[in-house]
N, C-alpha and C positions, 0 to 999 in steps of 0.2 A: 318121943326120937321116934320108936317104933310104926308111928298114925304120920309122920308125914316123910318115911323114904319110904310109905307104903307108894304114897302117891306117884311120881315117881314109873314107879314097876307098873302100875297097872294104867298108865298113859304109852309106857310101852308096850306093853300087852293087846292094847285099845289100836295103837299104830300095827301091833302089827297081824290085825288081825283084818282092822281097813285096809289094809295093801290087801291081806288072800285074800280080800271081797274082788276088791277094785281087779284084780291082775286078770279073773275069767272075764272082767267086764270087756277091759280092753282088747281082748283075744277075741272077743268077740266080736265087736267091733268091727275088728281089724280084720276080721276074713269076712265080715258081713261088705265091708268094702273095697276085700280085691273080689269076691261072688261078683258085687254089684259094673266093679270095673268090665270084669269079664265077657260079662253079658253085654254090657255095651256094644265091647268089641266086637263081639257075635252077631248083633242086631245092627251094625250101621252098615249103613247101606252104600255098599260098593259100586251098582251100577251107574252106570254114563248115559246121558244122552245117544240113541244111533246116530251116528252118520254113516252119509251114503258117499259110494263114490261114484268121479262121473258114469263112469262105465260099466257101474252094480246094473245085470236088471234084474225086475221080482218075477219067477212063474205066476202067473194069474189063470187062472180057470173061466169060464167066463160059456157059460152053454154048452158044458165041457169040446169048448178051446182052447188051448192053450195060446198065450199073448207071453209076451217075453216085452214088462213095461220098464221103464226109467224110474226112478223110488220122484227125483223132482220132478215128476212130467202130471201127478195126483194132482183136483183142482182139492180133492179130503184128505185131510190127514188122517178121515179114521178109516179109506180106500184103501192104504198105501203102507199093504202086507200082502203077500203072498198069500198064494187058496185058492180052493172056493167062492167065486161072485157072483155076483145076482147082472150088478150092474159099475161100471168102472166113465169119472168124469177125470178127460186130462185137454192138458194145452198145451202147445208146442211153440217157439218163437218165430212167424213166417216172413223169411224165407228159409233161413237156414237149418230149420228144424230141431232147434237148440233146445231144450230144460230149461224152463226160465229159473231165473235167480229168484231171492226173496224181495216182495213184492217193495217199490217204494214206499217211503213215510210222507204222509200229506201232509201235511201243517197249515194253518191261516200264512202264514209265508210262501211258501212254494206249491201253492194253489195255481191253478193258471185258470181263465173263467174261459180259452180255449178247448173246446174240447178235443182229448188226449188219441190220435189213430190208432187204430186198434193194427198190435201188431204180433197178436196171436193167433195161428189158427183151433181152434174148437175142435176136442172129439168127444164123441161117448160109444163105450160100449153096449151093445145090451143083452142076454142073453131075447132070443126073439124069439121061441115056443111057437112051432110050425106057424108063425104071422104071416100075411101078404109078403112076400119075400118084395125087395124096390126094383127089381126088371120089370118083373111081373103085373107089379103097378106102374110102371113106365107104360108099358103097353094096352094094357086094362082099363085103368081108371083114370090116368091124366086127359087120357084124345077123351072123354066126356066131356070135360070140364072146360074143354081152351077154346078158343075163338080164330079161330083159322083166319078169317079176317086182319086179325091183328097178329100173322106170322113173318117173320122176315131173320134174313143170315147176313151175318157180320160177322166176315174170316173167322170164317168153318163156322162158324157155333151156331146156331139157329134156336132164334126165340119167339115164343108163343106165349100171348096171353091170356089168366084165365077170364070166364065170364064174369062181370058181374054173378054176383048172388048164387054163388056158385061155392062149395067147401072152401076154395080157394082164393074167391075173388080179394083183388090188389096183388096178385103176386104170379111172376112169368115161370117158361120154363124151360131152360136151356140147355140143349142139347151138343151133343160132338161124336164126332164115333172116330177120329184121331189124333187126339190122342183121346181116347172114351172121357167121357164127363154127362154126367144128371145133374141137372141142381135147382134147385126152386127154390124164387128171391120174392124176398119180395121191395118194395118200391121205395126209394127215399120219400120221404115227406118229412116230420117233425126230429124224427131221427133216422140217422143213415140206412137203408137200408143191410140185410141181412139173407142169405145165406145157406142151406142145410142139403148137402150131400150125403145120400146110405148106399155101402154096398152092405152085401151077407159074406159073412167068411162063415165057414165051417156050422154054431148050431147061435153066433153070434152075427149080431145087426153092428158095423160101424155107421154112425152119424156126423159127419162133418159141420162147423160151421162154420164162418168166415165174412167175409164182411163183401157187399154185392160190389165196387168199385173194381173188388179187384182183380174182375171178370174181363177188365179191362185189356189184362198179361195170362190169359183162363188158360194156356197152357200152356205155366208154369204152373197155379193153382192143382191144374189135375196130375203133375208129376208130383209136387210134394208131396198131395193124398198118396196117390199111388207106391212113393216109398216109404212113409209113412205105416201103412200096412203092409207094406215087404219087413220092416224092421221092428214090427210088433208080430207079426205072424208070417215067420220066415216061406212057408208051403208055400204061403196063398199066391198066387198065376191070377 
C-alpha cells in the first residue's frame, strides 16, 4: 500500500519540477521573440525613392559656376544630385525645352524600321580649366582650315566648308550675328548630320548638340540655346 501511494506522489513532484524548469525557458523564448520583433521593426527600411517635382531645380556647381538644373533633364542618373561636379549631360525636348519623361519602351512589336526624328537638344556642361574659349577658337583656329571658295550666305546665315585633310574635314561652319549663332556641323551621309555649338559661362563650357536639319529654322535654334543658358544660369548675359 505504501509503495503504490508513493508512485503518484513522485509523479506529481516530477510534473512540478518539469513545470518549474519550463517556465523560465518559455519566458526566455517570449522575451527573445519580443526583442527580435523590436529589432526588425527598428531596422525595417522606411525610405522611399525620391521623386522630383517638375518645377524643382538642383543647384550644381561646375567650374565654380552655379547652374540650377531640372532633375529630369539629366541623362545619367549618377549625375542627378546637387553640389560640385566636373560635368553633366542633359537633354531637353525641342522646341518646347521641356524635360523628357520616361523613355518609351521598344519591343519587337513596337519597333519601327524607319528612323525616328530626333526631338532633343543635348547639352553638356563641363569645367573648361582655362582651355581655349569658343570665341577665340572661332577667330584664330577655324579660319586656318576654311575653304573660302566654298563660303556662301543663306537667310542671314554664313556657311563655310572646311578643307579636306584638315582636323575638321567633312564639316561646315555656320555663323550668324543676329541672333548670334556659331555651329560646327557634320554633313549628311549614312547618318544625318549633327551640329555642335559652344559658349562659355563663367568657369564652364556649354556644348549644345542638335540635328543639322534644324538649321533651316536657325533663328529658332539660336533662341532656344539662349533661353536654356538663361534658365540654367540666370546671371548669364
